[in-house]
N, C-alpha and C positions, 0 to 999 in steps of 0.2 A: 132426675139427672143431678150429679154433683155440681157444686158451685165452684167455679175456677178460683175464686178469691181464697177459698179455704186451702188450696194446693200449694205445697212448697215451690218456690221459684226455681226455675232450671238453673243448674250449675254449669258456668261457662266451660266449654271444653268436654263436657261429658255427652255421651250418646243418650238420648232420651228414649225410653221405652214405656209403653203402657200395656199392662197385662191384666187379666180378669180371672177372679176367683168366681166360678159359676157353680151354684148349688142347685142340685135337683133332689128333692126330698132329703135324705141324710147323706147323700154322696156328692161328689164334686167332679165336674167335667175337666179332663185333661187330654192332651194331645201327645200322641207318640210322634216325635219329630223324625223327618226323613233321615234314613241312615247314610247321610253324604258327609264325609270327612271335613269338608270345607265350610259347613255352616256351623252356626253356634248351637251347642246342645245336640250333636248328631245321635239319632238313635235312642234318645231317652225321653221320659215323660216330663212334660211341661205345662204350664198354663197357655191359653191362647193368648194372643196379643202380638205386638211387634213394635218396631221402630216408629217413631213420630216423624211425620214430614217436616220440613223446615217451617218454622212459625206456627205449627199446629197445636192447638191446645190438647192437653191430654184427654180430656172428657171426649172431645171430637175424635181424637185418634183411636181411642179404644173402641168407640161405636164402629168406625170405619173398618178397623181390623177385624172385629168380630163378624161384621157383615161379609167381608172378603173371605174369611176363614171357615165360618160355619153357617153363613146365611141367616144369622139370627142375632138380634139385639135384644137384651131383656128390656121389660117395661120400665124398670128402674135400674140404674147402676150408680153405685155410690163410691166415693173414694174411701179406701181402707188406710194406706200408709204409703210413705215413699221409702225406697231402700236405695242406698248408695253401695255400688259395687266397684270393681276396678274398671274405670272408665265408662261406667253406665249408672244412670240414675232411673230407677224403675218407679213408675207411678202404678200402684196396685189398687184395682177396683174390684168390687164384689156386686154380685147380682143374683137373683133367683131365676132358674130356668122353669118355664111352666110346660115344657115339651121335652119328650124323650128323645133318644138317639135317632129314631127313625124319622124325626122331623128336622134334623140338623143335616147339613151338607159338609162333608169333609172335603174342603177346597185346597187346604194346605196341610201337609203332614202325611204320615204313614198310617195312623190309626187314631182312634179317640174312644174314650171310655169313661164310665163313671167310677171314681175310686172311693172307696170308704175311708174313714179316718184311720182305721187300723192299717190299710194298705199304705197310706201316706206315711204313717209313723214307721212302717217297715222298711220303706224306701224302695219298694219295687211293686210292679204290677204285671200279670200275664196279658201279652197282646195276641189277639186272634189273627192278626196279620202277621206279626213277627213269628208266631208259634213258639214264643218263650217268654220269660219273665224279663223285663227290662227295667232298668233303675229309674228313679226320678232324678232330675237335675238337682244336685244339692241346694242350690240358692232357691229353687222353686219349692222343694221340699220345706226348707226352713220358713219361707213365706207361708206356705199352708199350715204348718204347725203352729206359727204365730197366730194366724188366723183362728185356727181351732181352739187355741188357748184363750182368745179373746171372747168376750160376751156375745160379740156380734154374730158369731157363728150359730148361737142358739137362738137368735131372734128370727121370728118369722118374717122374711123379707118381702112377702107378697103383699 
């Protein structure tokens, strides 16, 4: 588990979000968000995670979100980087999955799948549920590209 002391402090007035880069072999788990126009990133591929509860620590929040959304928490989850967006501060974590899709529960979202580095770079991936290619959310694609460019993505995280 990541040490909270190493995390950047929350910025007042920002929505706080924790998201996870989850690697399975040489691919990455992503969620196709529900195609509901009133939600953030409708109908596009994103990482799993979500808003932190008031006064919730990011490392606790990401574990809660993963348990709620896929019924699984990696054995170890580490802090990657913090990103500031328009009115949102994202705490990005990474961890290794040691189970396949058949052992995960999709409790939130329209679809989930493992994406390759080339699919992430291309910015889209086919969904068996939507029956078409769907784009990656630009902010999530950039985070994934940053991760892939870092040496951490090549380290065996198990």
